[in-house]
N, C-alpha and C positions, 0 to 999 in steps of 0.2 A: 582172507582176513592175516593180517600179520602179526605175529605176535613179539612183543619188545620187553626185555627184563633189565631196567637199571640195575644191576648187582652189586650185593655188598656197599651198598650206599652208607655214606657217613651220615646218618640219621638217627639219633636215638636220643633217651632223655639220658640224663645226668648220670650216670651207674651209680648202682648205692655204694659203692668203694670209694667215691668222692665227694659223697653228699653231707660229711661232717668236716671235708675242707674247709679253713675260716676264709680262704679266697674263694673259693666257691659261694658259701653261703652269702659273704660280702657282695659279689656280683650279682646275685638273684634277688637280695635285697634292693637292690636299686632298681628294677623294675617290677618290686613290691610283690617276688615270688617266694618259693621255698624252693629248693634244689629239684627235688621232685617234680615241680611243675615248669622245670626248664630243659632247652633242649641243649645236649653238651655241643659247645661252641669254641673251638680251637682259637676264635679271636678274643675271647673273653676267659678261658680257663685253659690257656697254653699251661702256664707253670705247674697247676695241679694236673695235666696228664701227662707229666714227664715221666713215671713210672707206670703207667696204663699199657698193657698189651695192645700190641700194632697200633699205638699212637698216631703212626703218621698214615694211617690210613681213616680215622676218626675226627669227629667234629667239624665237619662241613655241610650242616643242612642245606646250604646255600646252592649248593649243587644240585640237590634234588628239586630245588626251589625253581631255578634257571630250567632245570630240564623239563621238570611238569608246564612250566609256563609255554615253553616252544612246542610240547607235545600236544598239549590241548587247545592251542590254534592253529594247527595244521590242520587241511583241508582234509587229509588221511583217516586223523582221530574224528573230525567232525561228519565225515562220512562214513562211519563205523566200519572202515576199513584194518583199525590198528587196535589192537588190544595192549593196553601197558599197565605193566605191573613193577614196582618197587619192591626191593628184596633188599633186607636191611643189614646190617654189619652184624647183629645178634641176632638174626635169622628170625625178624617179622618181614612178613608178606604183606604190602598196601596194594590192593587190587582197585585200578580206577574205573569209576562207572562212566555210564554215557550221558556227556552234555555236560561235563564238569568244567566251569569257569571258576579256577584257582584265583585267589587274591593277587592284586597287583601290589599291592604294599608287602613288602618282607615280615613287618612285625606281626600282620594280619596271618600270614602263612605258619609261621613260630605258633602263634596260638592256637589255630587250625589243627595244627601236626599235635599239638600238648594234647588237644581235647580228643584227638583221634586215638591216640595212645590209650587214654583214659577210659573213652567209652566205647572204643573197638569199631562202631559205625558213626555214619556219619551220613545224614539223609537231606534232602531238599525238601521244601513245604507240603510236596505230594506224597511224602513216603517214599518216593526211589532214593536208593542207593547209591552214593556218589564216591564216598570212599570206607573201604571195608579193609580191616585188617585183624591178621590171625597168624600165630607161628607156621613157619614152613623152610624149606628153603628153594634152590633155583628149581633142584629137580621137581618138585612138588608142581609148581606153576607150569614149566614144561608139559609134566603130566596131564594137569587138567586142562591144557591147550591142544595137547592130543600130538605133543612132539617128544619125541626122544632124547631129541639134540639140538643145537642152535649154531649158529655163526656167530663167532667170539671175535670180539675186536679187541685187539694188543698191540702194543707198540713193536715186539719182535715177531709178527707175525706175517705172512705173506703180503709184500707191498704191491697194492692194488688202487686203482682210481678208484673215486668216489661211487662214479656210476656203475663199475664193475662190482664193488661192494654192494650195491644195491641190487644187482641182478643176483649176487651170491644169497643175499637175504631172502629176495623173492623166490628164490627156486626151494630154499629151506624152510620159508614159514617163519623162521623166527630169529632172534639177534640178541645178543647180550653186550651191553657196554657199562664200564666199570662205573659206579657212583661215587668213586671214591678220590681223593686228589694225589696220593702218591702209593709207592708198594706196588704188588701183585694179587692176582687172583689167586684165591684158594684152591690147591690140589683138586678138592671136590668140584669148583666151578668149573675149573678149567676140564675137568674129565667129561663134562656135558656138552665140549665143545665139538661139532662136526668137522670143522676148520677153524685156523685163526688167521685174521686178517688184519692188515696195518693201510691205513691212508696216509699215512706221514712217519718219517723216522723221528720224530719228536713227541712228546706228550703235546697232546692238545686237550681243551677243557672239552669235556663230555657234552656241553650243550651246543657245542660249534660241531663235533661230529656229529650227532643228533639230528640237527637241523639241516645238514648235507646229505646225511641219508636218508633223511624222510623227503626231502625234495625229488631226489633221484627215483626213490619209491612213486611219488606223484606221479612223475613221468611216464613210469612203467604203468600206473596201475590206473591212472585218471584221464591219460591222453587221447 
């Protein structure tokens, strides 16, 4: 079993400090919603985010959307060999249950995430938990999964091939990839990395890295 944490992900509801901003209110009204019912999205709330702490790391829920689609469509996940957690910038943890099939349309994904933030649990028709949200940090995820540390993917880490990266992950049993568009991991998250590796000397999209790493893990585990 491999544990994957998409860490410090740019997925959050519009923070309270921005909910009275006229530009934010106007943007949400276009979709018939109030600010507390919308995800923070840099493409919609860019100007309002200028003074927001760590603004370069926030407001990109589409990153989580693409990674979630890639993970849940993989054989590794569907065969029960991959545990997937989403850790968000504001320290929420989303545990992805078994057999999750996320919506293919992005607007439905947005609605699902807003529901999750409100309800904390999303179940299927048989009462099986598909998504569960709680407060917590990356260290809490690793502890729950039985790990003290994980392999971390960072641009400045040791340069390795995707095949070598998958072997490192296989040996460690857990890995961390950033779910944010720019900036760096916090010191707290970095301290949990048993090793830091990179598969390129340029910033790659998170979903591209996830796809390649999972492919190489499948070659190791499903051969």
